Every structure is written in structure tokens, then in C-alpha cells.
C-alpha positions in Angstrom: -8.2 154.3 -15.6 -5.9 152.3 -13.5 -3.7 149.5 -14.7 -2.3 147.2 -12.2 -0.1 144.2 -12.7 0.9 141.7 -10.0 4.3 140.3 -9.6 3.5 136.8 -10.7 2.1 138.2 -13.9 5.3 140.1 -14.7 7.4 137.1 -13.8 5.3 134.8 -16.0 5.4 137.3 -18.9 9.2 137.6 -18.6 9.5 133.8 -18.5 7.3 133.5 -21.6 9.4 136.1 -23.4 12.7 134.3 -22.4 11.1 131.0 -23.6 10.2 132.4 -26.9 13.6 133.9 -27.4 15.3 130.6 -26.5 13.0 128.8 -28.9 13.8 131.2 -31.8 17.5 131.0 -31.0 17.4 127.2 -31.0 15.5 127.1 -34.4 18.0 129.6 -35.8 21.0 127.4 -34.6 19.4 124.3 -36.1 19.0 126.0 -39.5 22.6 127.2 -39.3 23.8 123.7 -38.5 21.8 122.2 -41.4 23.3 124.8 -43.8 26.8 124.0 -42.5 26.2 120.2 -42.9 25.1 120.7 -46.5 28.2 122.8 -47.3 30.6 120.3 -45.7 29.0 117.4 -47.6 29.4 119.5 -50.8 33.1 120.1 -50.0 33.7 116.5 -49.2 32.1 115.4 -52.5 34.2 117.9 -54.4 37.3 116.8 -52.6 36.6 113.2 -53.5 36.2 114.1 -57.1 39.5 116.1 -57.1 41.2 113.0 -55.6 39.8 110.8 -58.3 41.0 113.3 -60.9 44.4 113.5 -59.4 44.6 109.6 -59.3 43.6 109.4 -62.9 46.2 112.0 -63.9 48.9 110.1 -62.1 47.9 106.9 -63.9 48.0 108.9 -67.2 51.5 110.2 -66.4 52.7 106.6 -65.7 51.1 105.2 -68.9 52.4 108.1 -70.9 56.0 107.4 -70.0 55.6 103.8 -71.0 53.9 104.7 -74.3 56.5 107.3 -75.1 59.3 104.8 -74.6 57.5 102.3 -76.8 57.0 104.9 -79.5 60.6 105.9 -79.4 61.7 102.3 -79.6 59.4 101.8 -82.6 60.8 104.9 -84.4 64.4 103.7 -83.8 63.6 100.2 -85.1 61.8 101.6 -88.1 64.8 103.8 -88.9 67.1 100.8 -88.8 64.8 98.8 -91.1 64.6 101.8 -93.6 68.4 102.2 -93.6 68.8 98.5 -94.4 66.2 98.7 -97.2 68.0 101.8 -98.6 71.3 99.9 -98.5 69.7 96.9 -100.3 68.2 99.2 -102.9 71.6 100.8 -103.5 73.3 97.4 -103.9 70.6 96.4 -106.4 71.1 99.5 -108.4 74.9 98.9 -108.4 74.4 95.3 -109.5 72.0 96.4 -112.3 74.5 99.1 -113.5 77.4 96.6 -113.4 75.3 94.0 -115.2 74.3 96.5 -117.9 78.0 97.4 -118.5 79.0 93.8 -118.7 76.5 93.0 -121.5 77.8 95.7 -123.8 
């Protein structure tokens, strides 16, 4: 049994194999590119959400400083009012005591 192959058959077989390898390589590269694109989109979305969170936190810090100052001012004002009320109550007690001594 003799097996003979001509040169053009070998060349066409090699060209076919090279073509198949090139096609598989291209398909593989396309799949890798799609995967990378999906990952980059996910990273960009995550980065945008982190930026939003950071912006919200900075706003919170600015608002917190203003609210803290307001609260501190309120506490200071309330302390002054309470001190004045305590002074008035003390004066009223003194007047009541002096009035009770004078009636005797």
C-alpha cells in the first residue's frame, strides 16, 4: 500500500491548519477583549459610586460643622436663660422671706 502526497496538497493542508489556528486565536482574543471590557465597566461603575460616596461624606462633614456650632450656641444660650431664671427665683424667695418677716 502506497501513500503519496503531492506538494500542492501539503501546502494547502498547512495553509488550512494555519488558517484554523489564526481563526481560533482571533476568537480567543475577542473573548478576552470582551471580558476585559466588562471588568473595566464594572471598575468604572464602582469608582463612580465611590466618588458619590466621598462627595456625600464631604457634604456631611461640612453640614456637621455648621450643626455643631448651632447646637453649641443653643446650649450656651439656654444656660444663660436658665441662670437668669435661677437668679429671679432666688430673688423671689428672698422677697417672700423678707415679706414674711415684715408681717410678724
